[in-house]
C-alpha positions as CSV (number, residue, x, y, z in Angstrom):
1,M,0.0,0.0,0.0
2,T,1.4,3.4,-1.0
3,E,1.6,6.4,1.3
4,L,-1.0,8.2,-0.8
5,S,-3.5,5.4,-0.5
6,S,-3.1,4.5,3.2
7,R,-6.3,6.1,4.4
8,A,-7.6,3.2,6.4
9,E,-5.4,4.2,9.4
10,S,-7.1,5.8,12.4
11,A,-6.7,9.6,12.8
12,A,-3.6,10.8,14.6
13,A,-3.8,12.0,18.2
14,T,-4.2,15.7,18.5
15,I,-0.9,17.4,19.3
16,D,-0.8,20.7,21.2
17,I,0.2,23.7,19.1
18,A,3.1,24.4,21.5
19,E,4.6,21.0,20.7
20,F,5.0,22.0,17.1
21,F,6.2,25.6,17.6
22,A,8.2,25.6,20.8
23,D,11.9,26.1,20.4
24,P,13.7,22.8,19.8
25,E,15.1,21.2,22.9
26,F,18.4,20.7,21.1
27,A,19.6,22.0,17.7
28,A,22.6,23.1,15.6
29,A,25.2,20.9,17.2
30,T,28.8,21.1,16.1
31,I,32.1,19.7,17.4
32,S,35.0,21.9,18.4
33,P,38.1,22.0,16.1
34,D,40.1,20.0,18.7
35,G,37.4,17.4,19.1
36,T,37.0,17.8,22.8
37,R,33.7,19.7,23.1
38,I,30.3,20.0,21.5
39,A,28.3,23.2,21.2
40,Y,24.6,23.4,20.5
41,L,21.5,25.5,20.9
42,A,19.0,24.8,23.7
43,P,16.5,26.9,25.6
44,R,17.5,29.1,28.5
45,F,16.0,32.4,29.7
46,G,13.0,31.6,27.5
47,R,15.1,31.7,24.3
48,T,17.5,29.4,22.5
49,N,21.1,30.0,23.7
50,V,24.4,28.4,23.1
51,W,25.6,25.6,25.3
52,V,29.0,23.9,25.5
53,R,29.8,20.5,27.0
54,A,32.7,18.0,26.9
55,I,32.4,15.4,24.3
56,D,31.4,12.6,26.7
57,D,29.2,14.8,29.0
58,E,25.4,15.0,29.1
59,H,23.3,18.1,28.9
60,E,23.1,18.2,32.7
61,D,26.9,18.8,32.6
62,A,26.8,21.5,29.9
63,V,27.3,25.2,30.5
64,C,25.1,27.8,28.9
65,V,27.6,30.4,27.5
66,T,25.2,33.0,26.2
67,R,22.6,35.1,28.1
68,D,20.1,36.3,25.5
69,A,16.6,36.6,27.0
70,R,15.2,38.8,24.2
71,R,15.6,36.8,21.0
72,G,16.8,33.3,20.4
73,I,20.3,32.8,19.0
74,K,20.4,30.8,15.8
75,T,24.0,31.1,14.4
76,Y,27.3,30.6,16.2
77,H,30.9,29.9,15.3
78,W,33.8,28.1,16.9
79,T,37.2,29.9,16.4
80,D,40.8,28.7,16.2
81,D,41.3,29.9,19.8
82,P,39.6,27.5,22.3
83,R,38.9,30.5,24.5
84,W,36.5,32.3,22.1
85,L,33.2,31.5,20.6
86,L,31.2,33.8,18.3
87,Y,27.5,34.3,17.7
88,Q,25.3,36.5,15.6
89,Q,22.2,38.4,16.7
90,D,19.9,41.1,15.6
91,I,17.3,43.1,17.5
92,D,13.7,42.0,17.2
93,G,14.1,40.7,13.7
94,N,15.4,43.9,12.1
95,E,18.3,41.9,10.4
96,D,20.9,44.3,11.6
97,W,23.2,41.4,12.5
98,H,26.1,42.0,14.9
99,L,28.9,39.6,15.8
100,Y,29.4,38.9,19.5
101,R,32.3,37.2,21.3
102,V,31.9,34.9,24.2
103,D,34.8,34.0,26.6
104,L,34.4,30.3,27.3
105,T,36.7,30.6,30.3
106,A,34.3,33.2,31.8
107,P,30.8,32.4,30.4
108,D,29.1,34.5,33.0
109,E,30.8,37.6,31.6
110,P,28.7,39.7,29.2
111,A,29.3,39.0,25.5
112,V,31.3,41.6,23.6
113,D,29.9,43.2,20.4
114,L,32.8,43.0,17.9
115,T,30.8,44.9,15.3
116,P,29.2,48.0,16.9
117,L,27.6,49.1,13.6
118,P,25.1,51.9,13.1
119,P,21.4,51.1,12.3
120,G,21.0,49.8,8.7
121,S,24.5,48.2,8.6
122,R,24.9,44.5,9.4
123,V,27.2,41.5,9.4
124,I,26.6,39.5,6.2
125,G,28.9,36.5,6.8
126,I,32.2,35.1,8.0
127,E,35.0,34.2,5.7
128,P,36.9,31.0,6.6
129,V,40.5,32.4,6.6
130,T,42.8,29.9,8.3
131,A,46.2,31.4,7.8
132,D,45.7,34.2,10.3
133,P,45.3,32.7,13.8
134,G,43.5,34.8,16.4
135,A,41.5,36.8,13.8
136,V,38.1,36.5,12.1
137,Y,37.3,37.9,8.7
138,V,33.8,39.4,8.4
139,W,31.8,40.8,5.5
140,M,29.7,43.8,6.6
141,N,28.4,47.0,5.1
142,R,30.0,49.6,7.4
143,R,29.8,51.7,4.3
144,P,26.0,51.4,3.9
145,M,26.0,50.6,0.1
146,Y,29.1,48.4,0.1
147,I,29.6,45.0,1.6
148,D,33.4,45.0,2.5
149,L,35.7,42.5,4.2
150,F,37.2,43.3,7.5
151,R,39.8,41.7,9.8
152,I,38.8,41.6,13.5
153,D,41.3,40.6,16.2
154,L,39.5,38.2,18.4
155,A,41.2,39.2,21.6
156,T,41.2,43.0,21.3
157,G,38.3,43.5,18.9
158,E,40.5,45.8,16.7
159,T,38.9,46.0,13.3
160,T,40.7,46.9,10.1
161,P,39.5,47.0,6.5
162,H,40.8,44.1,4.5
163,L,39.1,44.3,1.1
164,E,36.8,47.0,-0.1
165,R,34.4,46.6,-3.0
166,P,35.0,49.1,-5.9
167,E,31.3,48.9,-6.8
168,P,28.3,47.6,-4.9
169,T,27.8,44.7,-7.4
170,D,31.5,43.7,-7.5
171,T,33.2,41.4,-5.0
172,S,36.5,39.7,-4.5
173,L,36.7,36.1,-3.4
174,V,39.5,35.2,-1.1
175,D,41.6,32.1,-0.5
176,R,42.3,30.6,2.9
177,R,45.1,33.1,3.4
178,G,42.7,36.0,3.0
179,K,44.2,36.9,-0.4
180,A,42.0,38.0,-3.3
181,A,42.0,35.1,-5.8
182,F,38.9,35.8,-8.0
183,F,36.7,38.8,-8.8
184,V,33.0,38.6,-9.7
185,S,31.4,41.5,-11.4
186,Q,27.9,42.2,-12.7
187,A,27.7,43.8,-16.2
188,E,25.0,46.3,-17.0
189,D,22.9,43.6,-18.6
190,G,23.1,41.4,-15.5
191,T,25.7,39.0,-16.8
192,H,28.0,37.7,-14.1
193,E,31.7,38.0,-15.1
194,I,34.3,36.0,-13.3
195,Y,37.9,37.1,-13.3
196,A,41.2,35.7,-12.0
197,I,43.2,38.1,-9.9
198,D,47.0,38.1,-10.5
199,P,48.6,37.5,-7.0
200,E,51.5,39.8,-7.8
201,T,50.0,42.7,-9.7
202,G,46.3,42.5,-8.7
203,D,45.4,42.6,-12.5
204,K,42.1,41.0,-13.4
205,R,41.7,38.5,-16.3
206,L,38.3,37.5,-17.5
207,L,37.6,33.7,-17.3
208,R,33.9,33.1,-17.7
209,R,30.6,34.8,-18.2
210,L,27.4,33.3,-16.7
211,G,23.9,34.4,-17.7
212,G,22.1,36.6,-15.2
213,S,18.5,35.6,-15.3
214,E,19.2,31.9,-14.5
215,H,21.2,33.1,-11.5
216,P,18.7,35.5,-10.0
217,L,20.3,35.6,-6.6
218,G,23.9,35.6,-7.9
219,V,26.3,32.8,-8.7
220,I,25.7,30.3,-5.9
221,P,27.9,28.8,-4.6
222,A,31.1,30.6,-5.3
223,V,33.9,29.0,-3.3
224,V,37.6,29.4,-3.7
225,T,39.4,26.0,-3.5
226,P,41.9,25.6,-0.6
227,D,44.9,25.9,-2.9
228,G,43.5,29.2,-4.3
229,Q,43.8,27.9,-7.8
230,G,40.2,27.1,-8.5
231,L,36.7,28.5,-8.1
232,L,33.8,26.2,-7.4
233,V,30.6,27.7,-8.8
234,G,27.0,26.5,-9.6
235,A,26.8,26.6,-13.4
236,Y,24.4,25.1,-15.9
237,Q,27.0,24.7,-18.7
238,D,25.3,23.0,-21.7
239,C,22.4,21.4,-19.8
240,D,19.3,22.4,-17.8
241,D,20.6,21.2,-14.4
242,L,22.8,23.2,-12.1
243,R,26.2,21.5,-11.5
244,L,29.1,22.1,-9.2
245,V,31.9,23.2,-11.6
246,R,35.5,24.1,-10.9
247,I,37.0,27.0,-13.0
248,D,40.8,26.9,-13.1
249,R,42.5,30.2,-12.2
250,E,45.2,29.9,-14.8
251,T,43.5,28.4,-17.8
252,G,39.8,29.1,-17.2
253,R,39.1,25.4,-17.9
254,E,35.9,24.1,-16.4
255,T,35.7,20.7,-14.7
256,V,32.6,19.2,-13.4
257,V,33.1,18.4,-9.7
258,A,29.6,17.2,-8.9
259,A,26.6,16.5,-11.1
260,V,23.5,14.2,-10.7
261,E,21.5,13.5,-13.8
262,E,18.2,15.3,-13.9
263,H,18.9,16.9,-10.5
264,S,20.2,20.4,-9.8
265,L,22.6,21.5,-7.1
266,C,20.7,22.8,-4.0
267,T,21.4,26.4,-3.2
268,V,19.2,27.0,-0.1
269,G,22.3,26.5,2.1
270,L,23.1,30.2,1.4
271,I,20.5,31.0,4.2
272,P,21.7,30.3,7.7
273,G,19.8,27.6,9.5
274,L,18.9,25.7,6.4
275,P,20.5,22.5,5.2
276,A,24.0,22.9,3.9
277,S,24.5,22.9,0.1
278,L,28.1,22.0,0.3
279,F,29.9,20.0,3.1
280,R,33.5,20.9,3.6
281,S,36.5,19.2,5.2
282,A,37.6,20.7,8.5
283,R,41.1,19.3,7.8
284,T,41.7,20.4,4.2
285,G,38.9,22.8,3.4
286,E,37.9,20.8,0.3
287,V,34.3,20.1,-0.6
288,I,33.6,16.5,0.5
289,A,29.9,16.3,-0.4
290,A,27.2,18.3,-2.2
291,R,23.4,18.3,-1.8
292,F,21.2,18.0,-4.9
293,V,17.4,18.6,-5.2
294,G,15.0,15.8,-5.9
295,D,12.0,13.9,-4.6
296,R,14.2,13.3,-1.7
297,P,17.4,15.4,-1.4
298,V,20.5,13.6,-2.7
299,I,23.8,13.7,-1.0
300,E,26.6,13.3,-3.6
301,V,29.8,12.3,-1.8
302,L,33.0,13.6,-3.4
303,D,35.8,12.6,-1.1
304,P,37.1,9.0,-0.6
305,H,37.7,9.4,3.1
306,F,34.3,10.9,3.7
307,A,32.8,8.1,1.6
308,Q,33.9,5.7,4.4
309,V,32.5,8.0,7.1
310,Y,29.2,8.6,5.3
311,A,28.7,4.9,4.7
312,V,28.4,4.6,8.5
313,L,26.6,7.8,9.1
314,S,23.9,7.0,6.6
315,T,23.0,3.9,8.6
316,L,22.2,5.9,11.7
317,S,19.0,7.6,10.4
318,E,16.4,7.2,7.7
319,G,16.5,11.0,7.3
320,V,18.7,13.2,5.0
321,L,22.0,14.6,6.2
322,S,21.4,18.2,7.1
323,E,24.3,19.5,9.2
324,L,27.8,18.1,9.6
325,S,30.9,19.0,11.5
326,S,34.1,17.2,12.5
327,D,37.3,17.9,14.4
328,E,40.4,18.9,12.4
329,S,41.7,15.3,12.3
330,E,38.4,14.1,10.9
331,R,38.2,11.4,13.4
332,R,35.2,12.7,15.4
333,W,32.0,13.7,13.7
334,V,28.7,15.2,14.7
335,A,25.9,14.8,12.1
336,T,22.2,15.9,12.1
337,F,19.6,14.2,9.9
338,V,16.1,15.4,9.1
339,G,13.2,13.4,7.7
340,D,9.5,14.2,7.0
341,R,8.5,12.9,10.4
342,E,11.8,13.6,12.2
343,P,12.5,17.2,13.0
344,G,16.1,16.5,13.7
345,V,18.2,13.7,15.2
346,T,21.9,14.3,16.0
347,W,24.6,11.6,16.3
348,F,28.2,11.4,17.4
349,Y,30.5,9.1,15.5
350,D,34.2,8.3,16.1
351,H,35.6,7.0,12.8
352,D,38.7,5.5,14.5
353,T,36.8,3.4,17.0
354,G,33.6,2.9,15.1
355,E,31.6,4.2,18.1
356,S,28.4,6.0,17.4
357,R,25.8,7.3,19.9
358,L,22.7,9.3,19.8
359,L,23.2,12.8,21.1
360,F,19.7,14.2,21.0
361,R,16.5,14.8,19.1
362,A,15.3,18.3,18.4
363,H,11.7,17.6,19.5
364,P,11.8,14.4,21.5
365,R,8.1,14.6,22.6
366,L,6.8,14.5,19.1
367,D,5.8,10.9,18.2
368,S,6.4,10.1,14.6
369,A,3.4,7.8,14.6
370,N,1.2,10.9,14.9
371,L,3.0,12.7,12.1
372,A,2.0,12.5,8.5
373,P,4.3,11.3,5.6
374,M,5.3,13.8,2.9
375,T,5.2,12.4,-0.6
376,A,6.7,13.8,-3.8
377,V,4.2,14.2,-6.6
378,H,4.4,15.4,-10.2
379,F,1.9,16.9,-12.7
380,P,2.0,19.2,-15.6
381,A,1.0,22.9,-15.7
382,R,-1.6,23.9,-18.3
383,D,1.2,24.8,-20.7
384,G,3.0,21.5,-20.2
385,L,5.7,22.7,-17.8
386,P,6.4,19.9,-15.3
387,L,5.5,20.9,-11.7
388,P,7.2,19.0,-8.8
389,A,5.3,19.2,-5.5
390,F,4.9,17.6,-2.1
391,L,1.7,16.3,-0.8
392,T,1.1,15.5,2.9
393,L,-2.2,13.7,3.7
394,P,-3.4,13.6,7.3
395,V,-3.0,10.3,9.1
396,G,-6.3,8.5,8.7
397,A,-7.5,11.0,6.1
398,P,-11.0,10.6,4.8
399,E,-11.8,10.7,1.1
400,K,-11.5,14.3,-0.2
401,P,-10.2,16.0,2.9
402,P,-10.0,19.8,3.1
403,L,-6.8,21.1,1.4
404,V,-4.4,23.9,2.3
405,L,-2.2,25.1,-0.6
406,L,0.9,26.2,1.2
407,V,3.0,28.5,-1.0
408,H,6.8,29.0,-0.4
409,G,8.5,32.4,-0.3
410,G,11.3,33.8,-2.4
411,P,10.1,33.1,-5.0
412,W,13.6,31.9,-5.9
413,F,13.5,29.2,-3.3
414,H,11.9,25.8,-3.2
415,D,10.1,23.3,-0.9
416,W,11.7,19.9,-0.3
417,W,11.1,16.6,1.5
418,T,11.7,17.5,5.1
419,Y,10.1,18.1,8.4
420,N,7.9,21.2,8.3
421,S,6.2,22.2,11.5
422,T,3.4,24.1,9.8
423,V,2.7,21.2,7.4
424,Q,2.6,18.7,10.3
425,F,0.4,21.0,12.3
426,L,-2.1,21.4,9.5
427,A,-2.1,17.6,8.8
428,N,-2.7,17.0,12.5
429,R,-5.8,19.2,12.3
430,G,-7.1,17.1,9.4
431,Y,-5.9,19.0,6.3
432,A,-4.2,17.7,3.2
433,V,-1.2,20.0,2.5
434,L,0.1,20.7,-1.0
435,Q,3.4,22.5,-1.6
436,V,4.1,23.3,-5.2
437,N,7.5,24.3,-6.7
438,F,5.9,26.6,-9.2
439,R,7.9,28.1,-12.1
440,G,10.5,30.5,-10.7
441,S,11.3,28.0,-7.9
442,S,15.0,27.2,-7.5
443,G,16.4,23.6,-7.7
444,Y,14.6,22.4,-10.8
445,G,16.7,23.7,-13.7
446,K,17.3,26.7,-15.8
447,R,14.0,26.4,-17.8
448,H,12.0,26.1,-14.7
449,I,13.4,29.2,-13.0
450,T,13.5,31.4,-16.0
451,S,9.9,30.5,-17.1
452,A,8.8,32.9,-14.4
453,I,10.2,36.0,-16.1
454,G,7.2,38.4,-16.5
455,E,4.8,35.9,-15.0
456,F,4.1,37.3,-11.6
457,A,0.3,37.1,-11.2
458,G,0.3,35.1,-14.5
459,K,1.6,31.7,-15.1
460,M,3.2,31.5,-11.7
461,Q,-0.2,31.8,-10.2
462,N,-1.7,29.5,-12.7
463,D,0.7,26.8,-11.6
464,L,-0.8,27.0,-8.1
465,L,-4.4,26.8,-9.5
466,D,-3.4,23.8,-11.7
467,A,-2.0,22.1,-8.6
468,V,-5.3,22.5,-6.8
469,D,-7.1,21.1,-9.8
470,W,-4.8,18.1,-9.9
471,A,-5.3,17.4,-6.2
472,V,-9.1,17.6,-6.6
473,A,-9.0,15.3,-9.7
474,Q,-6.9,12.8,-7.8
475,G,-9.4,12.7,-5.0
476,H,-7.0,14.3,-2.5
477,A,-9.1,17.3,-1.8
478,D,-12.7,18.6,-1.5
479,P,-13.0,21.4,-4.1
480,E,-15.4,23.3,-1.8
481,R,-12.9,23.3,1.1
482,V,-9.6,24.6,-0.2
483,G,-7.5,27.3,1.6
484,I,-4.4,29.1,0.6
485,A,-1.6,30.3,2.9
486,G,2.0,31.5,2.4
487,G,4.7,33.8,3.6
488,S,6.5,36.6,1.8
489,Y,6.1,35.7,-1.9
490,G,3.7,33.1,-0.6
491,G,1.7,35.8,1.1
492,Y,1.5,37.7,-2.2
493,A,0.3,34.5,-3.9
494,A,-2.4,34.0,-1.2
495,L,-3.6,37.6,-1.8
496,L,-3.7,37.0,-5.5
497,G,-5.6,33.8,-4.9
498,I,-8.5,35.8,-3.3
499,T,-8.4,38.7,-5.7
500,V,-7.7,37.2,-9.1
501,T,-9.8,34.1,-8.3
502,P,-12.0,35.3,-5.4
503,D,-14.3,32.2,-5.6
504,R,-11.5,29.6,-5.6
505,F,-10.4,29.6,-2.0
506,A,-12.6,29.3,1.1
507,A,-10.0,31.0,3.4
508,A,-6.6,32.6,3.1
509,V,-3.5,33.5,5.2
510,D,-1.2,36.3,4.2
511,Y,2.0,36.1,6.3
512,V,4.5,39.0,5.8
513,G,3.2,39.1,2.2
514,I,3.7,41.6,-0.6
515,S,0.6,43.6,-1.5
516,D,2.1,46.3,-3.8
517,L,5.0,45.2,-5.9
518,A,6.2,48.8,-6.7
519,N,6.1,49.9,-3.0
520,F,7.7,46.6,-2.0
521,M,10.7,47.2,-4.3
522,R,11.0,50.9,-3.3
523,T,11.2,50.1,0.4
524,L,13.8,47.3,0.3
525,P,17.1,48.1,2.0
526,A,19.1,50.4,-0.3
527,F,22.2,48.3,-0.3
528,L,20.2,45.4,-2.0
529,R,19.0,47.5,-5.0
530,P,22.2,47.2,-7.1
531,S,21.9,43.4,-6.9
532,M,18.2,43.3,-8.0
533,I,18.8,43.5,-11.7
534,N,18.6,39.7,-12.2
535,N,15.7,39.1,-9.8
536,W,13.1,41.7,-9.2
537,Y,14.0,44.1,-12.0
538,R,14.3,41.2,-14.6
539,Y,11.4,39.1,-13.4
540,V,8.9,41.9,-12.4
541,G,10.0,45.3,-13.6
542,D,11.4,48.7,-12.5
543,P,9.0,50.8,-10.5
544,E,10.8,54.0,-11.6
545,D,9.7,53.4,-15.2
546,P,6.1,54.6,-15.4
547,A,5.0,52.0,-17.9
548,Q,6.5,49.2,-15.9
549,E,5.2,50.6,-12.6
550,A,1.7,50.5,-14.1
551,E,2.2,46.9,-15.1
552,M,3.4,46.0,-11.6
553,L,0.4,47.7,-10.0
554,A,-1.9,45.7,-12.3
555,R,-0.2,42.6,-10.8
556,S,-0.5,43.8,-7.2
557,P,-3.3,42.6,-4.9
558,I,-3.7,46.2,-3.5
559,T,-5.2,47.3,-6.8
560,M,-7.7,44.5,-6.7
561,V,-8.5,44.6,-3.0
562,D,-12.2,45.4,-3.7
563,R,-12.6,41.9,-5.0
564,I,-11.7,40.3,-1.6
565,R,-14.6,38.7,0.2
566,T,-12.8,35.5,1.4
567,P,-12.1,35.2,5.1
568,L,-8.5,36.4,5.6
569,L,-5.8,36.4,8.3
570,V,-2.9,38.8,7.9
571,A,0.2,38.5,10.0
572,Q,3.1,40.9,10.0
573,G,6.3,41.7,11.9
574,A,6.7,45.3,12.9
575,N,10.4,45.3,12.2
576,D,10.3,43.7,8.7
577,V,12.9,45.3,6.5
578,R,12.0,43.2,3.4
579,V,8.3,43.5,3.3
580,V,7.5,46.5,5.4
581,Q,4.4,46.7,7.6
582,E,2.8,49.2,5.2
583,E,2.3,46.3,2.8
584,S,0.0,44.6,5.3
585,D,-1.5,47.8,6.8
586,N,-2.8,48.9,3.4
587,I,-4.6,45.7,2.7
588,V,-6.2,45.6,6.2
589,A,-7.2,49.2,6.2
590,S,-8.9,48.9,2.8
591,L,-10.8,45.8,3.9
592,R,-11.9,47.3,7.2
593,A,-13.0,50.5,5.4
594,R,-15.4,48.3,3.4
595,G,-16.5,46.3,6.4
596,V,-14.9,43.1,5.2
597,P,-13.8,41.0,8.2
598,V,-10.1,40.4,8.5
599,E,-8.0,39.3,11.4
600,Y,-4.7,41.2,11.7
601,L,-1.7,40.1,13.9
602,V,1.2,42.5,14.2
603,A,4.2,41.3,16.3
604,A,6.1,44.2,17.7
605,D,9.2,42.0,18.3
606,E,9.4,40.3,14.9
607,G,10.7,41.0,11.4
608,H,10.3,39.0,8.2
609,G,8.7,36.0,9.8
610,F,8.0,35.1,13.4
611,D,10.9,33.7,15.3
612,N,9.8,33.8,18.9
613,P,7.8,30.7,19.8
614,E,5.0,32.6,21.6
615,N,4.3,34.5,18.3
616,Q,4.4,31.3,16.3
617,I,1.9,29.7,18.7
618,Q,-0.4,32.7,18.5
619,L,-0.2,32.8,14.7
620,H,-1.0,29.1,14.3
621,R,-3.8,29.3,16.8
622,A,-5.4,32.0,14.6
623,I,-4.8,29.8,11.5
624,E,-6.4,26.9,13.4
625,R,-9.5,28.9,14.1
626,L,-9.8,30.4,10.6
627,F,-9.4,27.1,8.8
628,A,-11.6,25.2,11.2
629,E,-14.5,27.6,10.7
630,H,-14.2,27.8,6.9
631,L,-12.6,24.5,5.8
632,G,-13.9,22.2,8.5
633,G,-10.8,20.9,10.1
634,R,-10.2,20.3,13.8
635,D,-10.3,23.2,16.3
636,T,-8.8,22.2,19.6
637,G,-10.1,25.3,21.3
638,D,-6.6,25.9,22.7
639,P,-6.9,29.2,24.5
640,T,-3.2,30.1,23.9
């Protein structure tokens, strides 16, 4: 019996909302460079903080080394000095990330802000330079429009400019010594140009041009090899699938490093907290494995030594490798796996002794028997474009259950086979959940992503409607009980669903969604605008061009708001710098002026998406009430 036909099972036990949206009990575990300690995230002071313990200790022996009671920490870094640990934090979701230093010999001492930047500036990332002990190299926009590289002395905090960008769209890529090895520039037409930098003179020599529209978020990845003589990039070459390719610094010759037929290299690892796209050796810095997109993510192993390690690791869990770290000898490993019904399970493995042991589960109180399987499905759009999607049917689902179409953000992003707390919450309340990788989604080839050019509110939206039609035709949904929900671009799609097709959906959720494409683009952070030529300008238009602005407004829900009569929930973070609160305020104000009921949640301590668990719980309680009333799923009456 297949997963899609197993409807004879009894319904799953009802799971409290807090079980889905509480902070994980353990997450983001990594091993120290010397292999003696483990760091991880766990709750303290009502928020996730960083804990450190010896390799053989239990959580009861661990020390909480950070003290953040305002917002949970999600990203931290070991350093080459066992005394110091670093972490990143913003204020209430404003994305003005700062880098803080913790003294592990004095964890009760306050953390030191190594990057006291003015509002609007932020830490973008950390460069893995290994040839300068006691220092960390940090990309940040201390000059508001330029993301430059700085050297920070870990002990003193002294900060010095290391590499400055000549133009906002240009960047140098450095080797492990911190020396500029390659230069990536964006031409006026959006083409990405890759140059080699002469180590003696600094002169630049053009090696390769990559098309702009198929790389809407830039060339991802772009990693200098440890010897400084090659650049690893995601490139399509002569096929439709994204491959990992090495470009030689001297000759410009391209060599395929990793490719999986009919699969594209995954690029979501660019976003902190999401599964890694590339796994790198702690000993050599080489890429040892790469993640590819598919019905189930594919881990392509590239290194003979890691092949031996992975052969053992892959037996420890039925999930997909998501996070990986090792000590510098590559003897001791910490690996986290995620499955559709497994939010995260972390193992320790000693390759020398063969010992493996379970460290922890992210949400140990969630019983997989009460969680619903996620299944990859495929169907064509009305114009024949193949649409990959994921369908989750509630445990013990009746024939034709109510359906929620859950639309991902981006839109240059994709859904994948994984544990998703919102999906599982909805399934537990009796809904089928359909996630569609509509045209424009990453991970499914050049044709799939570029087919979205000019198709906002057009074929991109048709793909979603075609997906609902498919689910209904297959008997997976009741056509009279279909809801739509999404965040960011997904919120925009939800608003389109109840304006362009006001009779199609019985209820909708707009979560930090775009309502006015022109206003959205005008209010994005200024330092992002030079890099928008291959995404928003290419795919949607330029709001400073009157004709294009008119077209953008015609594709914006705000200009069709008078068509909305569908029950709607709107949720917004007050500190959102991507989709500003005005985008939600305007929709809500217009509806209320007409007397149309709309529930509006504004979280004063959130940005582009809710991070604090109490806000997630409140949001999903509102979703539960809305969909129960209008789609007929379970309402637990939870007073949270």
